[in-house]
C-alpha positions as CSV (number, residue, x, y, z in Angstrom):
1,M,0.0,0.0,0.0
2,K,1.6,3.2,-1.2
3,E,0.0,5.4,1.4
4,L,1.5,3.3,4.2
5,E,5.0,3.6,2.7
6,I,4.6,7.3,2.3
7,L,3.6,7.7,6.0
8,M,6.5,5.5,7.0
9,A,8.8,7.8,5.0
10,D,7.6,10.5,7.4
11,R,9.0,8.5,10.4
12,C,5.7,6.8,11.3
13,T,6.0,3.3,12.5
14,K,4.1,0.7,10.5
15,A,1.5,0.5,13.3
16,E,1.1,4.3,13.5
17,A,0.7,4.5,9.7
18,E,-1.9,1.7,9.8
19,N,-3.8,3.5,12.5
20,Y,-3.9,6.7,10.5
21,L,-5.2,4.8,7.5
22,S,-7.7,2.8,9.4
23,K,-11.3,3.6,8.7
24,S,-12.2,3.2,12.4
25,S,-9.4,5.4,13.6
26,S,-10.3,8.8,15.3
27,S,-7.0,10.1,13.8
28,S,-6.9,10.8,10.1
29,V,-4.5,11.9,7.5
30,L,-4.6,13.4,4.0
31,I,-1.8,12.8,1.6
32,Y,-1.5,15.2,-1.3
33,E,0.3,13.9,-4.4
34,N,0.8,17.6,-5.4
35,P,1.7,19.8,-2.4
36,E,0.1,22.8,-4.2
37,E,-3.3,21.0,-3.8
38,W,-3.0,21.6,-0.1
39,I,-2.8,25.4,-0.7
40,Q,-5.8,25.2,-3.0
41,S,-7.8,23.2,-0.4
42,L,-7.1,25.9,2.1
43,K,-8.3,28.5,-0.3
44,D,-11.4,26.5,-1.2
45,C,-12.5,26.3,2.4
46,G,-11.7,29.9,3.2
47,C,-8.9,28.8,5.6
48,Y,-6.0,30.3,3.6
49,E,-3.8,32.6,5.7
50,G,-0.7,32.9,3.5
51,Q,0.6,29.4,4.1
52,T,3.4,28.3,1.7
53,I,4.9,25.0,0.6
54,S,8.3,26.4,1.6
55,E,7.1,26.9,5.1
56,A,5.6,23.4,5.2
57,K,9.0,22.0,4.0
58,N,10.7,23.8,6.9
59,N,8.3,22.2,9.4
60,S,6.6,25.5,10.2
61,Y,3.3,23.8,10.7
62,P,3.0,21.1,13.4
63,D,0.5,18.9,11.5
64,I,2.0,19.2,8.0
65,S,4.9,17.3,6.6
66,V,6.5,17.2,3.2
67,V,8.3,14.0,2.3
68,N,10.1,12.6,-0.7
69,F,9.1,9.1,-1.6
70,E,10.3,7.4,-4.7
71,N,11.6,10.7,-6.1
72,H,8.2,12.4,-5.7
73,E,7.2,15.0,-3.2
74,Y,4.1,14.5,-1.1
75,L,2.5,16.7,1.5
76,I,0.9,15.0,4.5
77,E,-1.7,16.7,6.7
78,Y,-2.3,15.0,10.0
79,A,-5.6,15.6,11.9
80,N,-6.6,14.3,15.3
């Protein structure tokens, strides 16, 4: 499962990644194949406050990670 491997590339253990991906989990995660989609989703919901991909790459947001997996950049948004 590609999503599981992407989460594990972000330092999740296999069990943590499985928990995030579990349908019955209270925790959830969104994985954006194109990090720019995250910015657009913020704009679409009226939540955009000037966030940038560069800031996300520099760990400026506690629930956002940008990882490189198989030579592709993904943005991960964790929600609890």
